[in-house]
DOMI-801021 format. One record per atom (N, C-alpha, C, O): residue in one letter; atom name; residue number from 0; x, y, z. Coordinates in Angstrom, 2 decimals, padded with zeros to 5 digits. Example, Ala and Ser with C-alpha at 12.3 -4.5 7.8 and 13.67 -1.06 7.14 Angstrom:
# DOMI-801021
<site r="A" a="N" k="0" px="013.19" py="-005.69" pz="007.80"/>
<site r="A" a="CA" k="0" px="012.30" py="-004.50" pz="007.80"/>
<site r="A" a="C" k="0" px="013.20" py="-003.30" pz="007.80"/>
<site r="A" a="O" k="0" px="014.24" py="-003.32" pz="008.46"/>
<site r="S" a="N" k="1" px="012.85" py="-002.25" pz="007.08"/>
<site r="S" a="CA" k="1" px="013.67" py="-001.06" pz="007.14"/>
<site r="S" a="C" k="1" px="012.90" py="000.03" pz="007.87"/>
<site r="S" a="O" k="1" px="013.41" py="001.14" pz="008.04"/>
# end
This chain:
# DOMI-801021
<site r="X" a="N" k="0" px="-054.48" py="-082.61" pz="041.72"/>
<site r="X" a="CA" k="0" px="-053.39" py="-081.84" pz="041.17"/>
<site r="X" a="C" k="0" px="-052.38" py="-081.58" pz="042.29"/>
<site r="X" a="O" k="0" px="-052.75" py="-081.08" pz="043.35"/>
<site r="X" a="N" k="1" px="-051.12" py="-081.90" pz="042.08"/>
<site r="X" a="CA" k="1" px="-050.11" py="-081.67" pz="043.11"/>
<site r="X" a="C" k="1" px="-049.92" py="-080.17" pz="043.39"/>
<site r="X" a="O" k="1" px="-050.10" py="-079.34" pz="042.50"/>
<site r="X" a="N" k="2" px="-049.57" py="-079.84" pz="044.62"/>
<site r="X" a="CA" k="2" px="-049.42" py="-078.41" pz="044.97"/>
<site r="X" a="C" k="2" px="-048.35" py="-077.69" pz="044.15"/>
<site r="X" a="O" k="2" px="-048.51" py="-076.52" pz="043.83"/>
<site r="X" a="N" k="3" px="-047.27" py="-078.38" pz="043.81"/>
<site r="X" a="CA" k="3" px="-046.21" py="-077.73" pz="043.03"/>
<site r="X" a="C" k="3" px="-046.72" py="-077.37" pz="041.64"/>
<site r="X" a="O" k="3" px="-046.42" py="-076.29" pz="041.13"/>
<site r="X" a="N" k="4" px="-047.47" py="-078.26" pz="041.03"/>
<site r="X" a="CA" k="4" px="-048.02" py="-077.99" pz="039.70"/>
<site r="X" a="C" k="4" px="-049.04" py="-076.85" pz="039.76"/>
<site r="X" a="O" k="4" px="-049.09" py="-076.02" pz="038.85"/>
<site r="X" a="N" k="5" px="-049.83" py="-076.82" pz="040.82"/>
<site r="X" a="CA" k="5" px="-050.79" py="-075.75" pz="040.99"/>
<site r="X" a="C" k="5" px="-050.09" py="-074.40" pz="041.17"/>
<site r="X" a="O" k="5" px="-050.53" py="-073.39" pz="040.63"/>
<site r="X" a="N" k="6" px="-048.99" py="-074.38" pz="041.92"/>
<site r="X" a="CA" k="6" px="-048.23" py="-073.14" pz="042.13"/>
<site r="X" a="C" k="6" px="-047.62" py="-072.66" pz="040.82"/>
<site r="X" a="O" k="6" px="-047.66" py="-071.47" pz="040.51"/>
<site r="X" a="N" k="7" px="-047.06" py="-073.58" pz="040.05"/>
<site r="X" a="CA" k="7" px="-046.46" py="-073.20" pz="038.76"/>
<site r="X" a="C" k="7" px="-047.52" py="-072.66" pz="037.82"/>
<site r="X" a="O" k="7" px="-047.29" py="-071.67" pz="037.13"/>
<site r="X" a="N" k="8" px="-048.69" py="-073.30" pz="037.78"/>
<site r="X" a="CA" k="8" px="-049.77" py="-072.86" pz="036.91"/>
<site r="X" a="C" k="8" px="-050.27" py="-071.47" pz="037.32"/>
<site r="X" a="O" k="8" px="-050.54" py="-070.63" pz="036.46"/>
<site r="X" a="N" k="9" px="-050.39" py="-071.23" pz="038.62"/>
<site r="X" a="CA" k="9" px="-050.89" py="-069.93" pz="039.06"/>
<site r="X" a="C" k="9" px="-049.86" py="-068.82" pz="038.79"/>
<site r="X" a="O" k="9" px="-050.24" py="-067.72" pz="038.40"/>
<site r="X" a="N" k="10" px="-048.57" py="-069.10" pz="038.99"/>
<site r="X" a="CA" k="10" px="-047.54" py="-068.11" pz="038.69"/>
<site r="X" a="C" k="10" px="-047.50" py="-067.80" pz="037.20"/>
<site r="X" a="O" k="10" px="-047.34" py="-066.65" pz="036.81"/>
<site r="X" a="N" k="11" px="-047.65" py="-068.82" pz="036.37"/>
<site r="X" a="CA" k="11" px="-047.68" py="-068.62" pz="034.92"/>
<site r="X" a="C" k="11" px="-048.90" py="-067.79" pz="034.52"/>
<site r="X" a="O" k="11" px="-048.80" py="-066.92" pz="033.65"/>
<site r="X" a="N" k="12" px="-050.03" py="-068.05" pz="035.14"/>
<site r="X" a="CA" k="12" px="-051.25" py="-067.29" pz="034.84"/>
<site r="X" a="C" k="12" px="-051.10" py="-065.82" pz="035.22"/>
<site r="X" a="O" k="12" px="-051.46" py="-064.93" pz="034.45"/>
<site r="X" a="N" k="13" px="-050.55" py="-065.56" pz="036.41"/>
<site r="X" a="CA" k="13" px="-050.35" py="-064.18" pz="036.86"/>
<site r="X" a="C" k="13" px="-049.37" py="-063.46" pz="035.94"/>
<site r="X" a="O" k="13" px="-049.59" py="-062.30" pz="035.60"/>
<site r="X" a="N" k="14" px="-048.31" py="-064.13" pz="035.54"/>
<site r="X" a="CA" k="14" px="-047.31" py="-063.52" pz="034.66"/>
<site r="X" a="C" k="14" px="-047.91" py="-063.17" pz="033.30"/>
<site r="X" a="O" k="14" px="-047.67" py="-062.09" pz="032.77"/>
<site r="X" a="N" k="15" px="-048.68" py="-064.08" pz="032.74"/>
<site r="X" a="CA" k="15" px="-049.30" py="-063.82" pz="031.43"/>
<site r="X" a="C" k="15" px="-050.33" py="-062.70" pz="031.52"/>
<site r="X" a="O" k="15" px="-050.44" py="-061.88" pz="030.60"/>
<site r="X" a="N" k="16" px="-051.09" py="-062.66" pz="032.60"/>
<site r="X" a="CA" k="16" px="-052.07" py="-061.59" pz="032.77"/>
<site r="X" a="C" k="16" px="-051.38" py="-060.23" pz="032.90"/>
<site r="X" a="O" k="16" px="-051.84" py="-059.25" pz="032.33"/>
<site r="X" a="N" k="17" px="-050.27" py="-060.17" pz="033.65"/>
<site r="X" a="CA" k="17" px="-049.54" py="-058.92" pz="033.80"/>
<site r="X" a="C" k="17" px="-048.93" py="-058.49" pz="032.46"/>
<site r="X" a="O" k="17" px="-048.91" py="-057.30" pz="032.15"/>
<site r="X" a="N" k="18" px="-048.44" py="-059.45" pz="031.68"/>
<site r="X" a="CA" k="18" px="-047.89" py="-059.12" pz="030.37"/>
<site r="X" a="C" k="18" px="-048.99" py="-058.56" pz="029.46"/>
<site r="X" a="O" k="18" px="-048.74" py="-057.65" pz="028.68"/>
<site r="X" a="N" k="19" px="-050.18" py="-059.10" pz="029.56"/>
<site r="X" a="CA" k="19" px="-051.30" py="-058.59" pz="028.77"/>
<site r="X" a="C" k="19" px="-051.68" py="-057.18" pz="029.20"/>
<site r="X" a="O" k="19" px="-051.96" py="-056.33" pz="028.35"/>
<site r="X" a="N" k="20" px="-051.68" py="-056.91" pz="030.49"/>
<site r="X" a="CA" k="20" px="-051.99" py="-055.57" pz="030.98"/>
<site r="X" a="C" k="20" px="-050.94" py="-054.58" pz="030.50"/>
<site r="X" a="O" k="20" px="-051.27" py="-053.46" pz="030.10"/>
<site r="X" a="N" k="21" px="-049.67" py="-054.97" pz="030.54"/>
<site r="X" a="CA" k="21" px="-048.59" py="-054.09" pz="030.08"/>
<site r="X" a="C" k="21" px="-048.68" py="-053.82" pz="028.58"/>
<site r="X" a="O" k="21" px="-048.34" py="-052.73" pz="028.12"/>
<site r="X" a="N" k="22" px="-049.14" py="-054.81" pz="027.82"/>
<site r="X" a="CA" k="22" px="-049.26" py="-054.63" pz="026.38"/>
<site r="X" a="C" k="22" px="-050.45" py="-053.72" pz="026.03"/>
<site r="X" a="O" k="22" px="-050.34" py="-052.88" pz="025.14"/>
<site r="X" a="N" k="23" px="-051.56" py="-053.89" pz="026.73"/>
<site r="X" a="CA" k="23" px="-052.77" py="-053.12" pz="026.43"/>
<site r="X" a="C" k="23" px="-052.68" py="-051.71" pz="027.00"/>
<site r="X" a="O" k="23" px="-053.04" py="-050.74" pz="026.33"/>
<site r="X" a="N" k="24" px="-052.20" py="-051.58" pz="028.23"/>
<site r="X" a="CA" k="24" px="-052.13" py="-050.29" pz="028.89"/>
<site r="X" a="C" k="24" px="-050.74" py="-050.12" pz="029.50"/>
<site r="X" a="O" k="24" px="-050.54" py="-050.47" pz="030.66"/>
<site r="X" a="N" k="25" px="-049.78" py="-049.59" pz="028.74"/>
<site r="X" a="CA" k="25" px="-048.40" py="-049.51" pz="029.25"/>
<site r="X" a="C" k="25" px="-048.22" py="-048.48" pz="030.37"/>
<site r="X" a="O" k="25" px="-047.23" py="-048.54" pz="031.09"/>
<site r="X" a="N" k="26" px="-049.14" py="-047.55" pz="030.53"/>
<site r="X" a="CA" k="26" px="-049.01" py="-046.54" pz="031.57"/>
<site r="X" a="C" k="26" px="-050.05" py="-046.76" pz="032.65"/>
<site r="X" a="O" k="26" px="-051.22" py="-047.02" pz="032.36"/>
<site r="X" a="N" k="27" px="-049.61" py="-046.66" pz="033.90"/>
<site r="X" a="CA" k="27" px="-050.50" py="-046.78" pz="035.06"/>
<site r="X" a="C" k="27" px="-050.47" py="-045.49" pz="035.85"/>
<site r="X" a="O" k="27" px="-049.66" py="-044.60" pz="035.57"/>
<site r="X" a="N" k="28" px="-051.33" py="-045.38" pz="036.83"/>
<site r="X" a="CA" k="28" px="-051.35" py="-044.20" pz="037.68"/>
<site r="X" a="C" k="28" px="-050.08" py="-044.14" pz="038.52"/>
<site r="X" a="O" k="28" px="-049.54" py="-045.16" pz="038.94"/>
<site r="X" a="N" k="29" px="-049.62" py="-042.93" pz="038.75"/>
<site r="X" a="CA" k="29" px="-048.45" py="-042.73" pz="039.60"/>
<site r="X" a="C" k="29" px="-048.80" py="-043.15" pz="041.02"/>
<site r="X" a="O" k="29" px="-049.87" py="-042.82" pz="041.53"/>
<site r="X" a="N" k="30" px="-047.88" py="-043.87" pz="041.65"/>
<site r="X" a="CA" k="30" px="-048.15" py="-044.35" pz="043.01"/>
<site r="X" a="C" k="30" px="-047.97" py="-043.26" pz="044.05"/>
<site r="X" a="O" k="30" px="-048.53" py="-043.35" pz="045.14"/>
<site r="X" a="N" k="31" px="-047.20" py="-042.25" pz="043.75"/>
<site r="X" a="CA" k="31" px="-046.96" py="-041.19" pz="044.73"/>
<site r="X" a="C" k="31" px="-048.13" py="-040.22" pz="044.82"/>
<site r="X" a="O" k="31" px="-048.54" py="-039.84" pz="045.91"/>
<site r="X" a="N" k="32" px="-048.67" py="-039.82" pz="043.68"/>
<site r="X" a="CA" k="32" px="-049.75" py="-038.83" pz="043.68"/>
<site r="X" a="C" k="32" px="-051.11" py="-039.45" pz="043.35"/>
<site r="X" a="O" k="32" px="-052.10" py="-038.72" pz="043.24"/>
<site r="X" a="N" k="33" px="-051.18" py="-040.75" pz="043.20"/>
<site r="X" a="CA" k="33" px="-052.41" py="-041.49" pz="042.91"/>
<site r="X" a="C" k="33" px="-053.07" py="-041.04" pz="041.60"/>
<site r="X" a="O" k="33" px="-054.29" py="-041.09" pz="041.47"/>
<site r="X" a="N" k="34" px="-052.27" py="-040.60" pz="040.66"/>
<site r="X" a="CA" k="34" px="-052.79" py="-040.22" pz="039.35"/>
<site r="X" a="C" k="34" px="-053.28" py="-038.78" pz="039.27"/>
<site r="X" a="O" k="34" px="-053.80" py="-038.38" pz="038.23"/>
<site r="X" a="N" k="35" px="-053.13" py="-038.01" pz="040.32"/>
<site r="X" a="CA" k="35" px="-053.59" py="-036.62" pz="040.30"/>
<site r="X" a="C" k="35" px="-052.59" py="-035.70" pz="039.61"/>
<site r="X" a="O" k="35" px="-052.99" py="-034.74" pz="038.97"/>
<site r="X" a="N" k="36" px="-051.31" py="-035.98" pz="039.74"/>
<site r="X" a="CA" k="36" px="-050.29" py="-035.14" pz="039.14"/>
<site r="X" a="C" k="36" px="-049.75" py="-034.10" pz="040.10"/>
<site r="X" a="O" k="36" px="-048.80" py="-033.39" pz="039.78"/>
<site r="X" a="N" k="37" px="-050.35" py="-034.02" pz="041.27"/>
<site r="X" a="CA" k="37" px="-049.89" py="-033.08" pz="042.29"/>
<site r="X" a="C" k="37" px="-050.27" py="-033.61" pz="043.67"/>
<site r="X" a="O" k="37" px="-051.14" py="-034.47" pz="043.80"/>
<site r="X" a="N" k="38" px="-049.62" py="-033.07" pz="044.68"/>
<site r="X" a="CA" k="38" px="-049.94" py="-033.45" pz="046.05"/>
<site r="X" a="C" k="38" px="-051.10" py="-032.59" pz="046.55"/>
<site r="X" a="O" k="38" px="-051.26" py="-031.44" pz="046.13"/>
<site r="X" a="N" k="39" px="-051.90" py="-033.14" pz="047.45"/>
<site r="X" a="CA" k="39" px="-052.98" py="-032.36" pz="048.05"/>
<site r="X" a="C" k="39" px="-052.51" py="-031.83" pz="049.40"/>
<site r="X" a="O" k="39" px="-051.89" py="-032.55" pz="050.19"/>
<site r="X" a="N" k="40" px="-052.79" py="-030.57" pz="049.66"/>
<site r="X" a="CA" k="40" px="-052.47" py="-029.95" pz="050.93"/>
<site r="X" a="C" k="40" px="-053.75" py="-029.41" pz="051.54"/>
<site r="X" a="O" k="40" px="-054.78" py="-029.32" pz="050.87"/>
<site r="X" a="N" k="41" px="-053.69" py="-029.05" pz="052.79"/>
<site r="X" a="CA" k="41" px="-054.83" py="-028.40" pz="053.43"/>
<site r="X" a="C" k="41" px="-054.40" py="-027.02" pz="053.90"/>
<site r="X" a="O" k="41" px="-053.26" py="-026.81" pz="054.32"/>
<site r="X" a="N" k="42" px="-055.33" py="-026.08" pz="053.81"/>
<site r="X" a="CA" k="42" px="-055.03" py="-024.75" pz="054.32"/>
<site r="X" a="C" k="42" px="-055.33" py="-024.70" pz="055.82"/>
<site r="X" a="O" k="42" px="-055.61" py="-025.73" pz="056.43"/>
<site r="X" a="N" k="43" px="-055.28" py="-023.54" pz="056.40"/>
<site r="X" a="CA" k="43" px="-055.46" py="-023.41" pz="057.85"/>
<site r="X" a="C" k="43" px="-056.87" py="-023.80" pz="058.29"/>
<site r="X" a="O" k="43" px="-057.07" py="-024.24" pz="059.43"/>
<site r="X" a="N" k="44" px="-057.84" py="-023.64" pz="057.40"/>
<site r="X" a="CA" k="44" px="-059.22" py="-023.98" pz="057.75"/>
<site r="X" a="C" k="44" px="-059.53" py="-025.45" pz="057.52"/>
<site r="X" a="O" k="44" px="-060.62" py="-025.92" pz="057.84"/>
<site r="X" a="N" k="45" px="-058.56" py="-026.21" pz="056.94"/>
<site r="X" a="CA" k="45" px="-058.77" py="-027.64" pz="056.71"/>
<site r="X" a="C" k="45" px="-059.30" py="-027.97" pz="055.34"/>
<site r="X" a="O" k="45" px="-059.59" py="-029.14" pz="055.06"/>
<site r="X" a="N" k="46" px="-059.45" py="-026.98" pz="054.48"/>
<site r="X" a="CA" k="46" px="-059.93" py="-027.23" pz="053.13"/>
<site r="X" a="C" k="46" px="-058.79" py="-027.76" pz="052.27"/>
<site r="X" a="O" k="46" px="-057.63" py="-027.37" pz="052.44"/>
<site r="X" a="N" k="47" px="-059.12" py="-028.66" pz="051.35"/>
<site r="X" a="CA" k="47" px="-058.09" py="-029.22" pz="050.47"/>
<site r="X" a="C" k="47" px="-057.66" py="-028.18" pz="049.44"/>
<site r="X" a="O" k="47" px="-058.47" py="-027.41" pz="048.93"/>
<site r="X" a="N" k="48" px="-056.37" py="-028.20" pz="049.16"/>
<site r="X" a="CA" k="48" px="-055.78" py="-027.26" pz="048.21"/>
<site r="X" a="C" k="48" px="-054.80" py="-028.01" pz="047.33"/>
<site r="X" a="O" k="48" px="-054.24" py="-029.02" pz="047.75"/>
<site r="X" a="N" k="49" px="-054.59" py="-027.53" pz="046.15"/>
<site r="X" a="CA" k="49" px="-053.61" py="-028.13" pz="045.27"/>
<site r="X" a="C" k="49" px="-052.21" py="-027.82" pz="045.79"/>
<site r="X" a="O" k="49" px="-051.90" py="-026.68" pz="046.13"/>
<site r="X" a="N" k="50" px="-051.38" py="-028.86" pz="045.84"/>
<site r="X" a="CA" k="50" px="-050.01" py="-028.68" pz="046.30"/>
<site r="X" a="C" k="50" px="-049.05" py="-028.58" pz="045.13"/>
<site r="X" a="O" k="50" px="-049.42" py="-028.17" pz="044.03"/>
<site r="X" a="N" k="51" px="-047.81" py="-028.96" pz="045.38"/>
<site r="X" a="CA" k="51" px="-046.78" py="-028.91" pz="044.35"/>
<site r="X" a="C" k="51" px="-046.98" py="-030.02" pz="043.33"/>
<site r="X" a="O" k="51" px="-047.60" py="-031.04" pz="043.62"/>
<site r="X" a="N" k="52" px="-046.44" py="-029.80" pz="042.14"/>
<site r="X" a="CA" k="52" px="-046.48" py="-030.83" pz="041.11"/>
<site r="X" a="C" k="52" px="-045.66" py="-032.04" pz="041.54"/>
<site r="X" a="O" k="52" px="-044.66" py="-031.91" pz="042.25"/>
<site r="X" a="N" k="53" px="-046.10" py="-033.21" pz="041.12"/>
<site r="X" a="CA" k="53" px="-045.42" py="-034.45" pz="041.47"/>
<site r="X" a="C" k="53" px="-044.12" py="-034.54" pz="040.68"/>
<site r="X" a="O" k="53" px="-044.11" py="-034.39" pz="039.46"/>
<site r="X" a="N" k="54" px="-043.01" py="-034.78" pz="041.40"/>
<site r="X" a="CA" k="54" px="-041.71" py="-034.89" pz="040.72"/>
<site r="X" a="C" k="54" px="-041.54" py="-036.24" pz="040.06"/>
<site r="X" a="O" k="54" px="-040.81" py="-036.36" pz="039.08"/>
<site r="X" a="N" k="55" px="-042.19" py="-037.26" pz="040.58"/>
<site r="X" a="CA" k="55" px="-042.00" py="-038.61" pz="040.07"/>
<site r="X" a="C" k="55" px="-042.61" py="-038.77" pz="038.66"/>
<site r="X" a="O" k="55" px="-042.01" py="-039.40" pz="037.79"/>
<site r="X" a="N" k="56" px="-043.78" py="-038.19" pz="038.44"/>
<site r="X" a="CA" k="56" px="-044.44" py="-038.34" pz="037.14"/>
<site r="X" a="C" k="56" px="-044.42" py="-037.05" pz="036.32"/>
<site r="X" a="O" k="56" px="-045.04" py="-036.99" pz="035.26"/>
<site r="X" a="N" k="57" px="-043.74" py="-036.02" pz="036.78"/>
<site r="X" a="CA" k="57" px="-043.67" py="-034.71" pz="036.12"/>
<site r="X" a="C" k="57" px="-045.07" py="-034.12" pz="035.88"/>
<site r="X" a="O" k="57" px="-045.33" py="-033.54" pz="034.83"/>
<site r="X" a="N" k="58" px="-045.94" py="-034.27" pz="036.86"/>
<site r="X" a="CA" k="58" px="-047.29" py="-033.70" pz="036.88"/>
<site r="X" a="C" k="58" px="-048.22" py="-034.26" pz="035.81"/>
<site r="X" a="O" k="58" px="-049.22" py="-033.62" pz="035.47"/>
<site r="X" a="N" k="59" px="-047.91" py="-035.43" pz="035.26"/>
<site r="X" a="CA" k="59" px="-048.83" py="-036.05" pz="034.30"/>
<site r="X" a="C" k="59" px="-049.80" py="-036.99" pz="034.98"/>
<site r="X" a="O" k="59" px="-050.90" py="-037.22" pz="034.47"/>
<site r="X" a="N" k="60" px="-049.42" py="-037.54" pz="036.12"/>
<site r="X" a="CA" k="60" px="-050.27" py="-038.49" pz="036.82"/>
<site r="X" a="C" k="60" px="-050.09" py="-039.91" pz="036.32"/>
<site r="X" a="O" k="60" px="-050.69" py="-040.83" pz="036.87"/>
<site r="X" a="N" k="61" px="-049.28" py="-040.11" pz="035.30"/>
<site r="X" a="CA" k="61" px="-049.07" py="-041.44" pz="034.71"/>
<site r="X" a="C" k="61" px="-047.60" py="-041.81" pz="034.76"/>
<site r="X" a="O" k="61" px="-046.72" py="-040.95" pz="034.62"/>
<site r="X" a="N" k="62" px="-047.34" py="-043.10" pz="034.96"/>
<site r="X" a="CA" k="62" px="-045.97" py="-043.63" pz="034.93"/>
<site r="X" a="C" k="62" px="-045.97" py="-044.93" pz="034.15"/>
<site r="X" a="O" k="62" px="-046.98" py="-045.64" pz="034.11"/>
<site r="X" a="N" k="63" px="-044.85" py="-045.22" pz="033.53"/>
<site r="X" a="CA" k="63" px="-044.74" py="-046.45" pz="032.75"/>
<site r="X" a="C" k="63" px="-044.67" py="-047.63" pz="033.72"/>
<site r="X" a="O" k="63" px="-043.99" py="-047.57" pz="034.74"/>
<site r="X" a="N" k="64" px="-045.37" py="-048.70" pz="033.38"/>
<site r="X" a="CA" k="64" px="-045.36" py="-049.89" pz="034.23"/>
<site r="X" a="C" k="64" px="-043.99" py="-050.57" pz="034.19"/>
<site r="X" a="O" k="64" px="-043.25" py="-050.42" pz="033.21"/>
<site r="X" a="N" k="65" px="-043.66" py="-051.30" pz="035.25"/>
<site r="X" a="CA" k="65" px="-042.36" py="-051.95" pz="035.35"/>
<site r="X" a="C" k="65" px="-042.17" py="-052.97" pz="034.23"/>
<site r="X" a="O" k="65" px="-041.10" py="-053.03" pz="033.63"/>
<site r="X" a="N" k="66" px="-043.19" py="-053.75" pz="033.95"/>
<site r="X" a="CA" k="66" px="-043.09" py="-054.76" pz="032.89"/>
<site r="X" a="C" k="66" px="-042.87" py="-054.13" pz="031.52"/>
<site r="X" a="O" k="66" px="-042.09" py="-054.64" pz="030.72"/>
<site r="X" a="N" k="67" px="-043.55" py="-053.03" pz="031.25"/>
<site r="X" a="CA" k="67" px="-043.38" py="-052.36" pz="029.97"/>
<site r="X" a="C" k="67" px="-042.00" py="-051.72" pz="029.88"/>
<site r="X" a="O" k="67" px="-041.39" py="-051.71" pz="028.81"/>
<site r="X" a="N" k="68" px="-041.49" py="-051.18" pz="031.01"/>
<site r="X" a="CA" k="68" px="-040.15" py="-050.61" pz="031.03"/>
<site r="X" a="C" k="68" px="-039.11" py="-051.68" pz="030.73"/>
<site r="X" a="O" k="68" px="-038.17" py="-051.44" pz="029.97"/>
<site r="X" a="N" k="69" px="-039.28" py="-052.86" pz="031.32"/>
<site r="X" a="CA" k="69" px="-038.35" py="-053.96" pz="031.05"/>
<site r="X" a="C" k="69" px="-038.42" py="-054.40" pz="029.59"/>
<site r="X" a="O" k="69" px="-037.39" py="-054.66" pz="028.97"/>
<site r="X" a="N" k="70" px="-039.63" py="-054.48" pz="029.03"/>
<site r="X" a="CA" k="70" px="-039.78" py="-054.85" pz="027.63"/>
<site r="X" a="C" k="70" px="-039.13" py="-053.82" pz="026.71"/>
<site r="X" a="O" k="70" px="-038.44" py="-054.18" pz="025.76"/>
<site r="X" a="N" k="71" px="-039.35" py="-052.54" pz="027.00"/>
<site r="X" a="CA" k="71" px="-038.73" py="-051.49" pz="026.18"/>
<site r="X" a="C" k="71" px="-037.21" py="-051.56" pz="026.23"/>
<site r="X" a="O" k="71" px="-036.54" py="-051.39" pz="025.22"/>
<site r="X" a="N" k="72" px="-036.67" py="-051.82" pz="027.41"/>
<site r="X" a="CA" k="72" px="-035.22" py="-051.94" pz="027.57"/>
<site r="X" a="C" k="72" px="-034.70" py="-053.13" pz="026.77"/>
<site r="X" a="O" k="72" px="-033.69" py="-053.02" pz="026.07"/>
<site r="X" a="N" k="73" px="-035.40" py="-054.28" pz="026.86"/>
<site r="X" a="CA" k="73" px="-034.99" py="-055.48" pz="026.13"/>
<site r="X" a="C" k="73" px="-035.05" py="-055.23" pz="024.62"/>
<site r="X" a="O" k="73" px="-034.14" py="-055.61" pz="023.89"/>
<site r="X" a="N" k="74" px="-036.13" py="-054.59" pz="024.15"/>
<site r="X" a="CA" k="74" px="-036.28" py="-054.32" pz="022.71"/>
<site r="X" a="C" k="74" px="-035.19" py="-053.38" pz="022.20"/>
<site r="X" a="O" k="74" px="-034.68" py="-053.56" pz="021.09"/>
<site r="X" a="N" k="75" px="-034.84" py="-052.38" pz="023.00"/>
<site r="X" a="CA" k="75" px="-033.80" py="-051.44" pz="022.61"/>
<site r="X" a="C" k="75" px="-032.45" py="-052.13" pz="022.48"/>
<site r="X" a="O" k="75" px="-031.71" py="-051.88" pz="021.53"/>
<site r="X" a="N" k="76" px="-032.13" py="-053.00" pz="023.42"/>
<site r="X" a="CA" k="76" px="-030.87" py="-053.74" pz="023.37"/>
<site r="X" a="C" k="76" px="-030.87" py="-054.72" pz="022.20"/>
<site r="X" a="O" k="76" px="-029.86" py="-054.88" pz="021.52"/>
<site r="X" a="N" k="77" px="-031.99" py="-055.37" pz="021.94"/>
<site r="X" a="CA" k="77" px="-032.11" py="-056.31" pz="020.84"/>
<site r="X" a="C" k="77" px="-031.92" py="-055.61" pz="019.50"/>
<site r="X" a="O" k="77" px="-031.22" py="-056.11" pz="018.62"/>
<site r="X" a="N" k="78" px="-032.56" py="-054.45" pz="019.34"/>
<site r="X" a="CA" k="78" px="-032.42" py="-053.69" pz="018.09"/>
<site r="X" a="C" k="78" px="-030.99" py="-053.21" pz="017.89"/>
<site r="X" a="O" k="78" px="-030.48" py="-053.21" pz="016.77"/>
<site r="X" a="N" k="79" px="-030.35" py="-052.79" pz="018.97"/>
<site r="X" a="CA" k="79" px="-028.97" py="-052.31" pz="018.86"/>
<site r="X" a="C" k="79" px="-028.02" py="-053.42" pz="018.48"/>
<site r="X" a="O" k="79" px="-027.04" py="-053.19" pz="017.77"/>
<site r="X" a="N" k="80" px="-028.27" py="-054.62" pz="018.94"/>
<site r="X" a="CA" k="80" px="-027.41" py="-055.76" pz="018.61"/>
<site r="X" a="C" k="80" px="-027.68" py="-056.32" pz="017.24"/>
<site r="X" a="O" k="80" px="-026.79" py="-056.93" pz="016.63"/>
<site r="X" a="N" k="81" px="-028.89" py="-056.13" pz="016.72"/>
<site r="X" a="CA" k="81" px="-029.26" py="-056.69" pz="015.42"/>
<site r="X" a="C" k="81" px="-028.68" py="-055.86" pz="014.27"/>
<site r="X" a="O" k="81" px="-028.50" py="-056.39" pz="013.17"/>
<site r="X" a="N" k="82" px="-028.41" py="-054.58" pz="014.50"/>
<site r="X" a="CA" k="82" px="-027.94" py="-053.76" pz="013.39"/>
<site r="X" a="C" k="82" px="-026.45" py="-053.68" pz="013.28"/>
<site r="X" a="O" k="82" px="-025.93" py="-053.01" pz="012.38"/>
# end
């Protein structure tokens, strides 16, 4: 199998797998707070404490995946043009 064909096949496989993940589970863990919904702080004794709520995910711990966001944007534009 030529290297170019192998590269195309692997890129196609990765793209289809990511599309399947976005379809099955459109929300992933927030990258800033690791899905906790808040930052962890330590007090003076070194014990972990709950910090402020995460601004990126609004303290839910979940964010919409990039692929799902792009699909939602495309679908919204398509629906607006069809009517």
